[in-house]
C-alpha positions, 0 to 999 in steps of 0.5 A, a space after each residue: 500500500 502507498 504511504 497515502 493509503 488509509 489501509 493499515 499495514 500487515 506487520 503492525 497487526 501481526 505484532 499486535 496479535 503476538 503482544 496482546 496474546 502474551 499479555 492476555 494469557 499472563 493477566 487472565 485465564 483465557 479460553 478459546 472455543 471454535 477458533 477452527 471456524 475462522 478460515 485460515 486464508 482469504 478475507 474474513 469479517 469477525 462480528 463480535 458482541 460487545 459488553 465490556 471494555 476488554 472485548 476488542 483487545 481480547 479478540 486481537 489476542 485470541 484471533 487465529 489470524 491478525 486483525 484490523 478492528 474498526 474502533 471508535 475514533 475517540 480512542 485514537 488520541 495521545 499515546 493510546 492512539 499511537 499504539 492503536 495505529 501502530 498495530 493496524 487498527 482503524 478509527 471509526 466515526 460512528 456518526 458518519 463513516 467517511 471515505 477513508 474508513 470505507 477504503 481502509 476496511 475494504 482494502 483490508 478485505 481485498 488484501 485477504 486479511 481479517 476485519 473486525 466490525 462490532 455490529 452493535 456499534 457500542 457496548 450494550 446488552 451484547 445480544 445482537 438484537 440491535 445491529 447497525 448496517 455497517 457489517 452487512 455493507 462490508 460483507 456484501 461489498 467484499 463477499 467475505 464470510 462473517 464469523 460471529 464471536 461471543 465473549 464470556 466474562 468481559 462484561 461481568 463487572 460492568 462496561 467501563 474502563 474501571 471494570 477490567 476483569 480481575 487478575 487471572 479471572 476466566 474469560 471465554 471467546 466463542 467463535 461461530 460458523 461462518 455466514 456467507 451473504 447473498 444480495 439475492 437480486 436485491 439492490 441498495 437499501 433493500 439488499 442492505 436491510 435484508 442482509 442485516 436481518 439475516 445476520 441478526 438471526 444468525 448472530 442471535 442464534 450463535 449468542 444463544 448457543 454460546 451462552 448455553 455452552 458456557 453456562 453448561 460448563 459452569 463459567 457463568 454468570 456472564 
């Protein structure tokens, strides 16, 4: 990519994955489930739920491949912003995605890498009921499969920076089966709405199955 390109480089994301993985496993008891569902090559979109401050760093640490995450632009300030850019993450204006954001996200996928899109847009219930259309837009434009991700434990103590999980607390990451979208002859807004509805159904189903699995293993409450 050229110096003027908004597409982040590969190297930073790879370094970020290694560092985040070491730190996460030193700080917490991290358990991954279903990581084999993430295709080993080609473009992929990871679609995680979002209940805690540590969701994005934990996914960077546990994804089988380096990731580029769309993260709110407010985080890209000062030293934290420098680090995020250095490890290949992408600033997102949640009120109005700009051309650079779209080019960066699509560029990552065109280069057969992994893009992380939080479909709910912000921390909340984490049940995938309230989806924004950005996830469907990237999936339809790129043709990349969407892999749902559900976290266990990251939102247990709240949703603020002060609610970071305790040292050696158990955290779970559950990857689901890939979802491939088709416009089915629709165009524009109709295609986007239909794709978002389909994604909602699939993501909610994964959330429910992940909850059942983790509760059955005795790791609750979330």
